C-alpha positions in Angstrom: 102.6 107.7 97.1 102.1 108.7 93.5 104.9 109.9 91.4 104.8 111.8 88.2 107.7 111.1 86.1 109.7 113.9 84.6 112.2 116.7 85.4 110.9 120.1 84.5 107.2 120.0 83.3 105.9 121.6 80.2 102.4 122.7 80.2 100.2 121.6 77.5 96.8 123.5 77.4 94.1 121.3 76.1 91.8 124.3 75.6 94.2 125.8 73.2 92.9 123.3 70.6 89.5 122.0 71.6 88.4 119.4 69.0 85.0 119.6 67.3 84.1 116.5 69.0 85.6 115.0 72.2 88.5 112.6 71.8 87.3 108.9 72.3 89.5 107.4 75.0 89.2 103.7 75.7 90.2 103.2 79.4 91.5 99.6 79.6 91.4 98.0 83.1 94.1 95.4 82.7 93.5 93.0 85.7 91.0 90.2 86.1 92.2 88.7 89.4 89.8 87.8 92.1 90.0 90.4 94.9 91.9 92.8 92.7 92.7 96.4 93.7 92.1 97.7 90.1 88.6 99.2 90.8 90.0 101.5 93.4 92.5 102.9 90.9 90.2 102.9 88.0 87.2 104.5 89.8 89.5 107.3 91.0 91.0 107.9 87.5 87.5 107.9 85.8 86.2 110.5 88.4 89.3 112.6 87.8 89.1 112.3 83.9 85.3 112.9 83.8 86.0 116.7 84.5 87.5 117.0 81.1 85.1 118.2 78.4 87.6 117.2 75.6 87.3 113.5 76.4 84.7 110.8 75.9 85.6 107.8 78.1 84.8 104.2 77.2 85.7 101.8 80.0 87.0 98.4 78.9 87.2 96.2 81.9 89.0 93.1 80.8 87.4 91.1 83.6 84.2 91.4 81.8 85.7 90.6 78.3 86.7 86.9 78.6 88.9 86.2 75.5 90.4 82.9 74.4 94.1 82.4 74.5 95.8 83.8 71.5 95.9 80.9 68.9 93.0 79.2 70.2 89.7 79.1 68.2 87.2 81.3 69.8 83.9 79.9 70.8 80.8 81.6 69.4 80.5 83.5 72.7 84.1 84.5 72.7 84.0 85.5 69.1 81.1 87.8 69.9 83.0 89.4 72.8 86.1 89.8 70.7 84.3 91.4 67.8 82.5 93.9 70.1 85.9 94.8 71.8 87.6 95.2 68.5 84.9 97.7 67.5 85.4 99.7 70.6 89.1 99.8 70.2 88.9 100.8 66.5 86.7 103.7 67.5 89.0 105.0 70.1 91.3 108.0 69.4 93.5 107.2 72.3 94.0 104.7 75.1 94.6 104.8 78.8 95.9 101.4 80.3 95.4 100.8 83.9 97.8 98.1 85.1 99.2 96.5 88.1 102.6 95.1 88.4 103.0 91.3 88.8 106.6 90.0 89.1 108.1 93.0 87.4 105.7 92.8 84.5 102.0 93.2 83.6 99.1 90.8 83.7 98.7 88.0 81.1 95.1 89.0 80.5 96.2 92.4 79.3 98.9 91.0 77.0 96.4 88.6 75.6 93.9 91.4 74.8 96.7 93.4 73.3 97.8 90.6 71.0 94.6 89.8 69.7 94.5 93.2 68.0 96.9 95.0 65.7 95.5 97.8 63.4 93.3 99.0 66.4 96.5 100.3 68.1 98.4 101.7 65.1 99.2 105.5 65.1 97.2 106.2 68.3 98.6 107.4 71.6 98.6 105.4 74.9 98.8 106.7 78.5 99.3 104.6 81.7 98.0 104.5 85.1 100.0 102.0 87.2 99.9 100.6 90.8 101.9 98.2 92.8 104.3 98.0 95.7 107.5 100.1 96.0 107.8 100.3 92.3 104.4 101.6 91.7 103.9 99.5 88.6 106.5 101.4 86.7 108.3 98.3 85.5 105.1 97.0 84.1 104.7 100.3 82.2 108.3 100.2 80.8 107.6 96.8 79.3 104.2 97.9 77.9 106.0 100.7 76.1 108.0 98.1 74.2 104.9 96.2 73.3 103.0 99.1 72.1 106.0 100.4 70.0 106.0 97.1 68.2 102.3 97.7 67.3 103.0 101.2 66.0 101.3 103.0 68.8 102.7 106.1 70.5 103.1 106.1 74.3 103.1 109.4 76.1 106.0 110.2 78.3 104.3 111.0 81.6 102.3 108.6 83.6 100.5 108.1 86.9 101.8 105.6 89.4 100.7 104.6 92.9 103.5 103.3 95.0 102.3 101.2 97.9 98.9 101.4 96.4 97.1 99.6 99.1 98.0 102.3 101.6 97.7 105.1 99.1 93.8 105.1 99.2 91.6 105.9 102.2 88.3 104.1 103.0 86.4 106.6 101.0 88.2 105.5 97.8 90.1 108.7 97.4 94.0 109.0 97.5 95.3 109.9 100.9 97.4 112.6 99.3 95.3 113.6 96.2 97.3 116.6 94.9 100.2 114.6 93.4 98.0 111.9 91.5 95.6 114.5 90.4 98.4 116.7 88.9 100.0 113.6 87.4 96.8 112.6 85.7 96.3 116.1 84.3 99.8 116.1 82.9 99.4 112.7 81.3 95.9 113.6 79.8 97.2 116.8 78.5 99.9 115.0 76.6 97.4 112.2 75.5 95.0 114.8 74.0 97.8 116.6 72.2 98.9 113.3 70.5 95.3 112.3 69.9 94.7 115.4 67.8 97.9 115.2 65.9 97.6 111.5 65.1 93.9 111.7 64.4 94.4 114.6 61.9 97.3 112.6 60.4 95.3 109.4 59.9 92.5 111.4 58.4 94.9 113.1 56.0 96.9 110.0 55.2 95.8 106.5 56.3 98.5 104.9 58.3 100.4 102.0 56.6 102.4 99.8 59.0 
């Protein structure tokens, strides 16, 4: 089951203010565990978001970006990966973080990737797609909101969450009940694009100083 948080929904029309160029959204897949469920969720989200003409998606799978532990000296190979990742995050106008919930929190690999960066997150919006057991990953999202607030990022209010995720998808990779997650994704992305425009205009007019 997927839940869209919120009481009465406000409709944000992304077509009301279409940007001259699409907003660049880095979609960060925050799990690198063997046998992970993340591709099921991320593939669905990317198919859903691909219909938006106002977004240009850049998929950052942390399983493919092995970084050193924060504080360790990167090897030449790790330094190359880190530099490339930093450039992609810098280029992004907004972020969507796809995260599971492990023991009421989010994966260490995601925290490590976040902590290796600072200015890349500043004055940019972040949306969330989470999955897990009965909590649907929402406890991981609530903790991530605190982390991104410290890094001067703006997290959008609505999110997409898959409760009992392993039973929420069919063998075809699609949600068993698609209407709810699809509607939740639209609401989250509408909010994300509103903030992406507002914050990009603000950064262009006045460079952000944390």
